[in-house]
Structure formats: C-alpha cells, structure tokens
N, C-alpha and C positions, 0 to 999 in steps of 0.2 A: 437226569433225575437219579443219580447214583449208578451203581453197577450191580449186576446179578450173577450168581453162580448157576451152573447147570441149566442154561437157557436152551430151549428147544428152538431150532431154526427150521422152518418149513419153506421149501422152494415150491412156489406155485407158478404154473404156466398155463397158457391157453394155446392149443394146437393151431389156432388161426393166426397167432403172432409168434412165429418161430424165433427163438433167440431172446425173447423178452421174458425175464424171470423175476417175479416178485419174491422177496425174502421177508418172512414174517417171524419175528422173534417173540417167544412166549416164555415168561418166567412163572414158575409154580407159585401159586398164592397171590399173584399180582394180575396176570393176564398178558395181553399183548403189550409189549413195551417199546417196540420199534417195527416199522415197515420200511424196507429198503428195496433195492433192485440190483440186478446185474445183467449183463448182456446188452442187447440192443433195444431195451425198453424205450420207446419214443417219449413216454410221459415222465419217466424217471422220478416217480413220486417217492418222497421220503417223509415218514411220520415218526415222531418220538413222543413217548409219554412224558409230560411235563408236570402233571399234577395228579396226585392220588387222593381220592376221597372215600372214606368209609361211611356207608349209609347205615342208618339205624334200621332196626327190624321193620318199623312202620314205613320208612322211606323205601326200603327194599320191596315191601309188599305193593306199594303204590307203583313202583317202577315195573315190577313184574306184570301187574294188571295193565299198565299202559302198553307194555311190549306185546302182551297177548292180544290186546285190542288191535294194535297195528298189524300183527301177524294175521288176524282173521280177515282183515281188509286186503292184505297183500298176497294171500295164498294163490300161487299160480301153477304150482307143480302138481300134476295129476297123479303121479306115481309115488309120492311120499306123503306121509301123514303130517298135518299141521302141528305146530308146537302145542304142548299141553302143560297145564299147571302141575308142578311137582312140589314135593316137600323140600324146603331149603336145607342144605347140608349144614350141620352144626360144627 
C-alpha cells in the first residue's frame, strides 16, 4: 500500500522463545503498516497494511466506546491502570 519515510521499526521478543523476533513497522500518522519476523520464529507471521480508512468523528467516538467496553471486560493486569477515555487529538 505504498511506501513510507522515517518508519520506526520495533524488535519485539519473548524470553521464552530465544531467537524468535517480531518486527513491527510504524509510520507516523498512519500507525502499524507491517509486521514481520527474523530469527527462528516458528510461526513466521507477516502482516501488511492493505487498506487505510479515515473514520468520521462520530465513527471514531463509537469505536472508542466499543474499545473501552472491551477493555473493561478484558482487564487482567493487577499492576497497571485500565484504559481511560481521553480527548481526541486534533
């Protein structure tokens, strides 16, 4: 879906799976555009952004509401605070 400049690449790993490294590519203003891997990742998952959709303010509010509802049911970490509603960035 095009190309991006100044992409941040994050190497993510799990100590229980030595040598398996997931690569997450983040483009400013877009978000995650690709997930890849290197090393001995047995799953070798690769994902790429294929479609970009801009939500209206109303759609975004509905999406935030749904995400917060999911968060409230899935909160399992006792040492971190659950997600909270914030004002959207302009």
